C-alpha angles and dihedrals in degrees: 000000000000121000095252093054090046093050092048098043114123092211119057086219088073094032126034094013099034096113092052090056101044091110094064100034094096090052100046102033126092090259091056091053094048091048090055093047086053091048091053092048092048096045091049090052091049093046093053089048093054094044093076096197099096113093115220092024107133119245110256116209125213087253091059091046089054091048091053091048091052089049088061098039094047094049108125143138097308092050093046089051090054091052090051089050089053090048090058086068101036095040083210122102101204094042088055089058090052092050091047090057091048090050091050091055087069116179100312104134094224093049098042091061088066095058096090090052099054108112088006114190089344132135115207092254089062087063097038099048092050090047092053092046088054090048094050092045092051090046090053097045099038104031118010103043096044092048093048094045091053090049092050090046090055092049091048091050092049091046092053093046093052097032093120099034106115119229136180112246121218121208114183084002090294129115111275141168110318124255132174126264090236093053092056091050089047090058091061094043092053094046092050097047091049093051092043089057090053090049093050089050094059106115120234108231131186140163136220105177110119140256100335102008098267103100087239098159093035092057094049094048096044111010093171094062121095093231098179090055093044092050090047090052093047094052089044088055087061093047096256134124119236120241103222096199122043143138116223087304131054101250092243091220089133089053089055088053090049094049095042091050090050091048091053090054089049092050091055088050093051086053090050093046092053092047093051090046088054095045090051089048093057093040102253087126127037117208116221106237118233111228100233100031123109119216098191136008090230108017109066095189098064127112104181124203090237095149093061091044092050090048093051092050094049093045090055093053091045092052094047089057095040091052091049091049091049092047098043108038099064091055119084130155112251111311096342148349128171100231090104094058099074090040094054089056088069098059089098092049091054092048094044092056088052090050091052091050093049090050091050092050092050090050092048094048092051092057095055131104122180115237107218093183092058092045090051093047092057091048094049094054095051108061090147089082087076092067088084090063095044095050090047092055089046090053088052089057095049104266103153093188096044095121093046092051092053093043090055090049099048119010113125096356140092107250119214121217092243092053092052093044092051089052093049094046090058094054124110096235136131108278094242093054093045091052092046089055092047090053091052117108131177087252094056096040098087099117114210094333096124093046091048090057090056088056089062089083095047121091114250 
């Protein structure tokens, strides 16, 4: 995209962030949608020709099949522009594709015989819903899943590297029982890989069954054909699952599942972005400064966590759109209304904002280094977090007021090691347990955190 177009673009996706989204522009742009409509029209024509059970359907030679394949493969900007020119007359986007194919057949006798069978027994939604299913499948396979797997892989690697690095927890923002940095990163990795598996399992459904889903015209033209089976086989040939019951539109329930699953992933990533932002703020992570970057227009020292802030903002926009898509698309008045049409055109916008966010998160994570000294300093100034362990051992030995004793010792105050050791030394406990408590430090009080990180790589 040239600079003038980028500077005058209404959406930052095609302006400020255009270069970051070049890889998915063909898929989500208008040209990509037109191309997939063309693909569905051509593949339906070829499928009917190969079926052999339709009387009057012209014989299609291998040469013609090759020509049709090239029509799809060679579809680019010039061809899309011609379709748009036809649409100015038809005022109907799918019909423009049908007319474009008819126009391309020219006057060749073998090709001309196919013209009556272009868009045969189809309503425009038969073409559109399949085209969108193909777009969403390609988006999942080629863009979303690879990006998220890479992000999860980075989190897993960071979790393993810091599995044993002690860290003060904070519940309600206050010092709490210690954990390890790796365990907190493992939490996000596990949540994400679980939700990604659910997202990948969403089936891709489509329909090609006529004006209101009953194969009305099909059955009149060729009553002897098993049209539901034929439609099922055609959609399967495209890697899609047939919806057996529809109105004029495929109900889009699977799309709601797809968008909801993606929104859940984004919600986890918003949670992660905010946590990383916080850990950077208190110094648990240092950001590697980039030589020519500026952190503030007036404060030269600053290295801002802008990647995590950018990610959080784009994830919020993505989820607002994804949640609207999921709520809106399964709802249609009676057998059809067109309120879904303009909404569907924004599926790429929703996904693109997610892609931007995932790129930003990956960039941000790659700039981070843990600061063990800062982590240790926080632990060493919060010995009161060990009171949980002490009162639990006291409970084990029958102290009914264990919690109250430790509350009186520590609540609302910074506890020094000597104070805690004096308290423990005065307890009536078996010597071995008392000595174990005296050896306990905030750094060593991390439970099974390190072992739990190791379980991240185990099934189940």
